[in-house]
One Martini backbone bead per residue (centre of mass of N, CA, C, O) as a GRO file, in nm:
protein
  281
    1MET     BB    1   4.240  -4.163   3.975
    2SER     BB    2   3.933  -4.195   3.902
    3THR     BB    3   3.709  -4.186   3.651
    4SER     BB    4   3.484  -4.033   3.819
    5GLU     BB    5   3.706  -3.787   3.891
    6ARG     BB    6   3.729  -3.695   3.615
    7PHE     BB    7   3.813  -3.381   3.405
    8ASP     BB    8   3.768  -3.374   3.069
    9CYS     BB    9   3.809  -3.332   2.754
   10HIS     BB   10   3.594  -3.435   2.512
   11TYR     BB   11   3.818  -3.453   2.278
   12CYS     BB   12   4.136  -3.490   2.407
   13LYS     BB   13   4.128  -3.580   2.729
   14ASP     BB   14   4.229  -3.363   2.887
   15SER     BB   15   4.278  -3.224   3.171
   16LEU     BB   16   4.079  -2.959   3.353
   17LEU     BB   17   4.224  -2.931   3.607
   18GLY     BB   18   4.296  -2.596   3.668
   19LYS     BB   19   4.150  -2.510   3.399
   20LYS     BB   20   4.039  -2.368   3.125
   21TYR     BB   21   3.692  -2.373   3.017
   22ILE     BB   22   3.418  -2.486   2.795
   23MET     BB   23   3.074  -2.477   2.754
   24LYS     BB   24   2.877  -2.710   2.535
   25GLU     BB   25   2.605  -2.863   2.567
   26ASP     BB   26   2.710  -2.994   2.850
   27THR     BB   27   3.013  -2.965   2.737
   28GLN     BB   28   3.357  -2.997   2.775
   29TYR     BB   29   3.635  -2.770   2.683
   30CYS     BB   30   3.908  -2.679   2.574
   31THR     BB   31   4.021  -2.398   2.426
   32LYS     BB   32   4.155  -2.526   2.182
   33CYS     BB   33   3.922  -2.712   2.088
   34TYR     BB   34   3.705  -2.501   2.070
   35GLU     BB   35   3.840  -2.326   1.850
   36ASN     BB   36   3.872  -2.556   1.637
   37LEU     BB   37   3.556  -2.635   1.635
   38PHE     BB   38   3.380  -2.332   1.690
   39ALA     BB   39   3.517  -2.100   1.585
   40ASN     BB   40   3.506  -1.810   1.427
   41CYS     BB   41   3.573  -1.642   1.132
   42CYS     BB   42   3.724  -1.366   1.029
   43GLU     BB   43   3.654  -1.146   0.770
   44GLU     BB   44   3.924  -0.977   0.779
   45CYS     BB   45   4.173  -1.191   0.893
   46SER     BB   46   4.101  -1.513   0.891
   47THR     BB   47   4.079  -1.571   1.196
   48PRO     BB   48   4.013  -1.687   1.481
   49ILE     BB   49   3.773  -1.639   1.741
   50GLY     BB   50   3.853  -1.636   2.042
   51CYS     BB   51   3.782  -1.658   2.380
   52ASN     BB   52   3.930  -1.359   2.429
   53SER     BB   53   3.726  -1.260   2.215
   54LYS     BB   54   3.513  -1.053   2.050
   55ASP     BB   55   3.204  -1.139   1.886
   56LEU     BB   56   3.102  -0.996   1.583
   57SER     BB   57   2.777  -0.980   1.422
   58TYR     BB   58   2.645  -1.004   1.064
   59LYS     BB   59   2.477  -1.196   0.882
   60ASP     BB   60   2.669  -1.456   0.948
   61ARG     BB   61   2.903  -1.266   1.030
   62HIS     BB   62   3.251  -1.225   1.149
   63TRP     BB   63   3.433  -1.038   1.415
   64HIS     BB   64   3.658  -0.875   1.545
   65GLU     BB   65   3.650  -0.593   1.717
   66GLN     BB   66   3.913  -0.469   1.569
   67CYS     BB   67   3.779  -0.552   1.267
   68PHE     BB   68   3.521  -0.364   1.302
   69LYS     BB   69   3.512  -0.174   1.008
   70CYS     BB   70   3.528   0.062   0.793
   71ALA     BB   71   3.589   0.024   0.447
   72LYS     BB   72   3.694   0.333   0.413
   73CYS     BB   73   3.801   0.475   0.710
   74SER     BB   74   3.850   0.253   0.957
   75ARG     BB   75   3.644   0.288   1.160
   76SER     BB   76   3.490   0.194   1.423
   77LEU     BB   77   3.170  -0.001   1.468
   78ALA     BB   78   3.154  -0.033   1.755
   79ASP     BB   79   2.864   0.084   1.885
   80LYS     BB   80   2.765   0.168   1.588
   81ALA     BB   81   2.636   0.298   1.326
   82PHE     BB   82   2.546   0.123   1.016
   83ALA     BB   83   2.610   0.020   0.673
   84ALA     BB   84   2.515  -0.175   0.390
   85ARG     BB   85   2.723  -0.239   0.083
   86GLU     BB   86   2.806  -0.482  -0.100
   87ASP     BB   87   2.933  -0.630   0.174
   88LEU     BB   88   2.979  -0.353   0.300
   89LEU     BB   89   3.094  -0.166   0.577
   90LEU     BB   90   2.954   0.150   0.687
   91CYS     BB   91   2.954   0.440   0.790
   92THR     BB   92   2.729   0.691   0.785
   93GLU     BB   93   2.910   0.901   0.647
   94CYS     BB   94   3.011   0.731   0.402
   95HIS     BB   95   2.735   0.648   0.298
   96ALA     BB   96   2.624   0.931   0.247
   97ILE     BB   97   2.836   1.023   0.039
   98ASP     BB   98   2.790   0.769  -0.170
   99TYR     BB   99   2.447   0.685  -0.135
  100SER     BB  100   2.271   0.892  -0.034
  101SER     BB  101   2.007   1.080  -0.041
  102LYS     BB  102   1.854   1.384  -0.130
  103CYS     BB  103   1.693   1.652  -0.029
  104ILE     BB  104   1.476   1.851  -0.218
  105THR     BB  105   1.464   2.094  -0.015
  106CYS     BB  106   1.764   2.114   0.152
  107LYS     BB  107   2.000   1.927   0.005
  108LYS     BB  108   2.047   1.712   0.211
  109THR     BB  109   2.144   1.441   0.363
  110ILE     BB  110   2.005   1.116   0.413
  111LEU     BB  111   2.047   0.936   0.673
  112PRO     BB  112   2.091   0.655   0.807
  113GLY     BB  113   1.794   0.592   1.011
  114SER     BB  114   1.631   0.804   0.890
  115ARG     BB  115   1.349   0.951   0.797
  116LYS     BB  116   1.186   0.884   0.479
  117MET     BB  117   1.044   1.047   0.199
  118GLU     BB  118   0.857   0.919  -0.089
  119TYR     BB  119   0.795   1.059  -0.436
  120LYS     BB  120   0.845   1.013  -0.750
  121GLY     BB  121   1.179   0.994  -0.689
  122ASN     BB  122   1.162   1.158  -0.430
  123SER     BB  123   1.325   1.313  -0.139
  124TRP     BB  124   1.275   1.340   0.227
  125HIS     BB  125   1.262   1.468   0.503
  126GLU     BB  126   1.023   1.454   0.730
  127THR     BB  127   1.058   1.774   0.806
  128CYS     BB  128   1.036   1.864   0.477
  129PHE     BB  129   0.746   1.735   0.436
  130LEU     BB  130   0.518   1.978   0.334
  131CYS     BB  131   0.264   2.175   0.339
  132HIS     BB  132   0.211   2.442   0.127
  133ARG     BB  133   0.009   2.598   0.327
  134CYS     BB  134   0.065   2.509   0.654
  135GLN     BB  135   0.357   2.369   0.708
  136GLN     BB  136   0.297   2.076   0.774
  137PRO     BB  137   0.370   1.768   0.828
  138LEU     BB  138   0.276   1.480   0.644
  139GLY     BB  139   0.399   1.216   0.650
  140THR     BB  140   0.142   0.957   0.652
  141LYS     BB  141  -0.049   1.133   0.529
  142SER     BB  142  -0.268   1.248   0.329
  143PHE     BB  143  -0.216   1.365  -0.014
  144ILE     BB  144  -0.206   1.641  -0.268
  145PRO     BB  145  -0.111   1.711  -0.577
  146LYS     BB  146  -0.035   2.068  -0.673
  147GLU     BB  147   0.139   2.275  -0.848
  148ASN     BB  148   0.425   2.167  -0.725
  149GLY     BB  149   0.261   2.066  -0.473
  150TYR     BB  150   0.168   1.979  -0.129
  151PHE     BB  151  -0.142   1.864   0.026
  152CYS     BB  152  -0.346   1.855   0.255
  153VAL     BB  153  -0.670   1.789   0.261
  154PRO     BB  154  -0.784   2.044   0.400
  155CYS     BB  155  -0.626   2.250   0.220
  156PHE     BB  156  -0.729   2.158  -0.054
  157GLU     BB  157  -1.028   2.213  -0.001
  158LYS     BB  158  -0.996   2.519   0.056
  159GLN     BB  159  -0.838   2.595  -0.227
  160PHE     BB  160  -0.974   2.380  -0.470
  161ALA     BB  161  -1.236   2.266  -0.401
  162TYR     BB  162  -1.543   2.196  -0.458
  163GLN     BB  163  -1.874   2.288  -0.370
  164CYS     BB  164  -2.149   2.155  -0.271
  165CYS     BB  165  -2.477   2.277  -0.328
  166ALA     BB  166  -2.609   2.101  -0.098
  167CYS     BB  167  -2.380   2.055   0.158
  168LYS     BB  168  -2.107   2.244   0.128
  169LYS     BB  169  -1.896   2.039   0.060
  170ALA     BB  170  -1.626   1.893  -0.045
  171ILE     BB  171  -1.497   1.780  -0.364
  172THR     BB  172  -1.256   1.517  -0.408
  173THR     BB  173  -1.437   1.302  -0.573
  174GLY     BB  174  -1.583   1.334  -0.848
  175GLY     BB  175  -1.889   1.410  -0.941
  176VAL     BB  176  -2.139   1.651  -1.052
  177THR     BB  177  -2.301   1.837  -1.321
  178TYR     BB  178  -2.562   2.098  -1.282
  179GLN     BB  179  -2.603   2.388  -1.409
  180ASP     BB  180  -2.299   2.460  -1.331
  181LYS     BB  181  -2.309   2.264  -1.075
  182PRO     BB  182  -2.185   2.108  -0.794
  183TRP     BB  183  -2.191   1.751  -0.699
  184HIS     BB  184  -2.247   1.500  -0.526
  185ARG     BB  185  -2.359   1.201  -0.602
  186GLU     BB  186  -2.522   1.161  -0.322
  187CYS     BB  187  -2.672   1.463  -0.367
  188PHE     BB  188  -2.801   1.383  -0.645
  189LEU     BB  189  -3.148   1.425  -0.641
  190CYS     BB  190  -3.463   1.365  -0.643
  191THR     BB  191  -3.720   1.578  -0.565
  192GLY     BB  192  -3.925   1.352  -0.497
  193CYS     BB  193  -3.773   1.054  -0.395
  194LYS     BB  194  -3.445   1.084  -0.337
  195ARG     BB  195  -3.295   0.956  -0.556
  196GLN     BB  196  -3.033   0.881  -0.729
  197LEU     BB  197  -2.910   1.027  -1.051
  198SER     BB  198  -2.652   0.903  -1.094
  199GLY     BB  199  -2.657   0.736  -1.405
  200GLN     BB  200  -2.940   0.857  -1.473
  201ARG     BB  201  -3.229   0.935  -1.602
  202PHE     BB  202  -3.336   1.281  -1.648
  203THR     BB  203  -3.523   1.570  -1.547
  204SER     BB  204  -3.690   1.897  -1.555
  205ARG     BB  205  -3.846   2.147  -1.323
  206GLU     BB  206  -3.768   2.449  -1.258
  207ASN     BB  207  -3.458   2.332  -1.209
  208TYR     BB  208  -3.560   2.052  -1.112
  209PRO     BB  209  -3.479   1.731  -1.047
  210TYR     BB  210  -3.601   1.424  -1.214
  211CYS     BB  211  -3.720   1.142  -1.239
  212LEU     BB  212  -3.917   0.986  -1.465
  213GLU     BB  213  -4.135   0.886  -1.273
  214CYS     BB  214  -4.196   1.150  -1.121
  215PHE     BB  215  -4.253   1.329  -1.361
  216SER     BB  216  -4.490   1.169  -1.473
  217ASN     BB  217  -4.672   1.175  -1.214
  218LEU     BB  218  -4.670   1.500  -1.185
  219TYR     BB  219  -4.670   1.622  -1.518
  220ALA     BB  220  -4.793   1.433  -1.697
  221LYS     BB  221  -5.005   1.335  -1.911
  222LYS     BB  222  -5.310   1.161  -1.939
  223CYS     BB  223  -5.451   0.884  -2.047
  224VAL     BB  224  -5.772   0.813  -2.142
  225GLY     BB  225  -5.750   0.502  -2.163
  226CYS     BB  226  -5.526   0.420  -1.903
  227THR     BB  227  -5.426   0.677  -1.710
  228LYS     BB  228  -5.143   0.706  -1.790
  229PRO     BB  229  -4.861   0.844  -1.849
  230ILE     BB  230  -4.734   1.086  -2.085
  231THR     BB  231  -4.417   1.036  -2.243
  232SER     BB  232  -4.137   1.162  -2.454
  233LEU     BB  233  -3.858   1.062  -2.339
  234ALA     BB  234  -3.872   0.764  -2.492
  235GLY     BB  235  -4.036   0.826  -2.774
  236ALA     BB  236  -4.330   0.843  -2.740
  237LYS     BB  237  -4.646   0.819  -2.882
  238TYR     BB  238  -4.920   1.057  -2.943
  239ILE     BB  239  -5.259   1.169  -2.900
  240SER     BB  240  -5.437   1.479  -2.989
  241PHE     BB  241  -5.774   1.588  -2.863
  242GLU     BB  242  -5.932   1.824  -2.721
  243GLU     BB  243  -5.727   1.815  -2.463
  244ARG     BB  244  -5.663   1.518  -2.534
  245GLN     BB  245  -5.490   1.202  -2.451
  246TRP     BB  246  -5.301   0.935  -2.623
  247HIS     BB  247  -5.186   0.659  -2.674
  248SER     BB  248  -5.145   0.498  -2.959
  249GLU     BB  249  -5.245   0.215  -2.834
  250CYS     BB  250  -5.521   0.372  -2.706
  251PHE     BB  251  -5.641   0.469  -2.993
  252ASN     BB  252  -5.964   0.355  -2.977
  253CYS     BB  253  -6.247   0.210  -3.023
  254MET     BB  254  -6.503   0.186  -2.788
  255GLN     BB  255  -6.644  -0.066  -2.933
  256CYS     BB  256  -6.416  -0.243  -3.128
  257SER     BB  257  -6.096  -0.155  -3.081
  258VAL     BB  258  -5.995  -0.015  -3.313
  259SER     BB  259  -5.758   0.150  -3.459
  260LEU     BB  260  -5.726   0.521  -3.516
  261VAL     BB  261  -5.462   0.541  -3.646
  262GLY     BB  262  -5.493   0.711  -3.946
  263ARG     BB  263  -5.804   0.754  -3.896
  264GLY     BB  264  -6.115   0.798  -3.902
  265PHE     BB  265  -6.347   0.973  -3.675
  266LEU     BB  266  -6.581   0.980  -3.403
  267THR     BB  267  -6.797   1.159  -3.181
  268GLN     BB  268  -6.951   1.070  -2.849
  269ARG     BB  269  -6.902   1.276  -2.657
  270ASP     BB  270  -6.634   1.105  -2.495
  271ASP     BB  271  -6.630   0.934  -2.741
  272ILE     BB  272  -6.460   0.716  -2.971
  273LEU     BB  273  -6.518   0.635  -3.324
  274CYS     BB  274  -6.558   0.466  -3.574
  275THR     BB  275  -6.732   0.501  -3.861
  276GLU     BB  276  -6.898   0.242  -3.841
  277CYS     BB  277  -6.999   0.278  -3.544
  278GLY     BB  278  -7.117   0.565  -3.591
  279ARG     BB  279  -7.345   0.485  -3.796
  280GLU     BB  280  -7.497   0.287  -3.608
  281LYS     BB  281  -7.584   0.525  -3.410
   0.00000   0.00000   0.00000
């Protein structure tokens, strides 16, 4: 037989004609060479996993099918759910007995592979983690803990949340209180300009809140000198005379502009004058 007609094992060069062989990366090997060169070693029995055996693997570890067993009860794990714990493979029942957490509601084991809800060190079956009010599963929805119970947001708002006196909707976070009434921050507005008052200085008129600017423009007395509002909210001082008011800095002689604060003065019709200018008149 010519060299071109030969069909040999790539490693030992024995003829493969009429024999079983295995191809690997377009190269043929006899079964013996293939097992010696490439077969994985079984984690359980430490012997090679031959060509005639099924190789089961998990995280780069390999077993004969008959060796792939629960480390505790020795039942076969082939084609079954299992869990790993400290390099040991366990059937779901053995793992549940030794390691799985218990549902705080029904007190039963939460089996590996089933959905589990956790909050502050406690665990629940997904179907046991319920809203305390409507008894619907909370799942991955937002919830609020209250008085040893857990509530979905709509139920919490109905049972516990304050209602904003402006929009009548529930206040779930933050909020402000004015005259013993609750408001959303975004609803607590100046009666005049409708700007938010939360975090700002404000005052009131007939129980309605106003920003300082609106209050001054609407209700403050006007200075005779500069015609601008006089407000004492910021601690500003003013002079009052015959139902007229001046800012302290505006209470000046109409003729020479000297300040009249703390000094005698004279009046001439609507004008106020220092005594010197008054005598000249």
